[in-house]
C-alpha positions, -999 to 999 in steps of 0.1 A, spaced: 171 205 -89 144 190 -103 140 153 -95 146 126 -124 119 108 -139 139 80 -152 162 66 -121 158 65 -82 162 89 -59 197 91 -40 200 89 -4 203 126 -3 176 133 -28 151 109 -9 159 126 28 149 158 12 112 150 7 107 132 41 106 151 74 133 153 98 121 124 121 122 104 91 102 92 68 72 115 59 68 139 32 80 174 37 66 191 67 35 216 62 11 213 41 29 203 10 33 167 -5 45 145 -32 23 130 -65 50 113 -79 77 136 -84 61 164 -82 55 190 -54 17 196 -47 -4 212 -15 -16 185 7 -55 190 -3 -41 186 -39 -26 153 -33 -54 136 -15 -78 147 -46 -56 136 -71 -51 102 -54 -90 100 -57 -94 108 -95 -62 84 -101 -81 54 -89 -116 65 -100 -96 62 -134 -83 31 -132 -106 8 -109 -123 -7 -134 -91 -22 -149 -73 -23 -118 -73 -61 -109 -63 -69 -148 -37 -44 -151 -23 -55 -118 -18 -93 -126 -8 -79 -164 21 -61 -154 36 -79 -127 31 -111 -150 9 -126 -121 33 -124 -95 15 -102 -71 -8 -126 -61 19 -148 -43 34 -119 -30 -1 -110 -11 -2 -149 -1 30 -145 14 22 -116 30 -6 -125 47 4 -160 61 34 -138 78 2 -123 101 -3 -156 116 -41 -151 117 -64 -172 139 -102 -184 132 -125 -159 149 -97 -130 148 -107 -94 134 -88 -78 107 -84 -42 90 -76 -40 57 -65 -1 51 -65 10 16 -82 -20 8 -99 -14 -27 -106 -43 -47 -105 -67 -16 -72 -91 -25 -52 -91 7 -88 -90 29 -102 -122 9 -68 -144 17 -74 -129 54 -108 -139 54 -102 -178 43 -79 -179 76 -105 -167 99 -136 -187 94 -167 -176 102 -165 -164 135 -135 -136 118 -142 -105 105 -125 -83 80 -133 -46 74 -118 -29 38 -113 6 45 -104 26 18 -111 63 9 -120 58 -30 -158 45 -35 -151 32 -69 -124 8 -57 -146 -8 -32 -172 -10 -55 -153 -32 -81 -140 -54 -58 -172 -58 -38 -183 -88 -61 -150 -106 -53 -162 -104 -12 -197 -117 -19 -183 -153 -39 -172 -162 -5 -184 -195 14 -171 -206 53 -149 -178 53 -152 -147 71 -176 -114 65 -162 -87 51 -173 -55 54 -166 -23 35 -162 11 49 -154 43 33 -128 62 47 -99 81 53 -64 62 64 -54 89 84 -83 96 104 -98 58 106 -135 58 121 -131 28 145 -124 30 185 -89 22 200 -78 -14 202 -105 -26 178 -84 -53 155 -63 -80 161 -47 -73 130 -42 -46 103 -27 -47 70 -20 -22 38 -8 -34 4 3 -13 -25 -12 15 -8 2 35 21 25 54 -8 -8 70 -19 -19 86 21 -7 120 21 9 117 58 21 83 59 32 86 93 -5 96 106 -17 64 84 6 39 106 1 60 138 -40 52 130 -33 17 122 -12 13 160 -41 29 177 -68 5 167 -53 -28 171 -52 -42 201 -21 -48 224 -5 -76 207 -18 -70 178 3 -75 144 9 -51 111 18 -62 81 25 -36 49 33 -50 16 47 -26 -5 71 -19 -36 109 -10 -31 142 -9 -49 153 -39 -72 187 -52 -50 210 -61 -81 216 -31 -102 214 -49 -135 179 -60 -126 174 -27 -114 179 -12 -147 160 -36 -166 129 -32 -140 135 10 -151 127 3 -189 99 -17 -179 86 10 -153 91 41 -176 83 28 -208 64 -3 -215 40 1 -181 32 38 -193 24 26 -231 1 -6 -216 -18 19 -194 -23 39 -222 -32 15 -246 -57 -11 -220 -63 13 -193 -67 45 -214 -44 65 -186 -5 67 -198 -4 96 -168 -20 69 -142 10 45 -148 37 71 -153 26 81 -117 31 46 -106 67 42 -108 76 76 -96 55 74 -61 75 38 -59 108 58 -60 100 81 -37 91 58 -14 112 49 20 139 20 15 126 -11 39 149 0 65 137 36 66 102 21 68 112 -3 94 125 31 115 95 51 108 69 22 124 91 19 155 87 54 157 51 57 159 55 25 185 55 -7 167 81 -33 181 95 -66 167 96 -49 133 109 -74 105 105 -73 69 107 -98 40 121 -92 5 102 -107 -25 116 -109 -62 148 -92 -59 135 -62 -36 107 -50 -59 81 -57 -29 87 -59 4 64 -69 33 68 -50 66 58 -69 100 54 -55 135 35 -59 165 20 -30 190 
């Protein structure tokens, strides 16, 4: 049965999109790009194309579409990591660097942040922001695949991923790689969109997501498709307790999460 493009998946539908172990898209060489079932290689190519098309206006659109509240979510999520001066932090799917900049300010000049992202256009769109920092940890940029992180085991004190893990073809593998590159005792923070808790609020959010967001995406960013894919990918994403189970399955412990704005966004914190 085709998936509805105007609502959330129920538990049964969502489970059919993930592997029997819990939370990855269907096994084998297939994945989902929004509600569309595609070959895994095709999803990777579409994700790159998607972010190429919105990189120049990505930060502006995030602020516009969230009414600026995404900045508060990000600040609160980075605080959850409890970063200390001199630590080394990996920002997976770091894009234009909002989380990285918040982390760098907490680490001081002896620390270091690495933005790791597969999309060069997104990295380039945020480089000017990283260069403007003073008395903060230096920020490096590395282009690479989150499923094969190009750093040795136990390289980082903390890792974070904000609004990016939905776009990784094999989400479980991405989390496993973050676990691998963390030092023992290292912390992971994952900030992602989720399902609003209150039904009435959820209905209003659906109306906004499926009608207003695509309209603004076409009007301002020139891409209705990019901002149609966004709400679809959110509705395919595991609920908070399901994501917590996945993190435990790949080896993390002391997994906890915090919801923001009636559950629109959720930050997970986990320990290696």
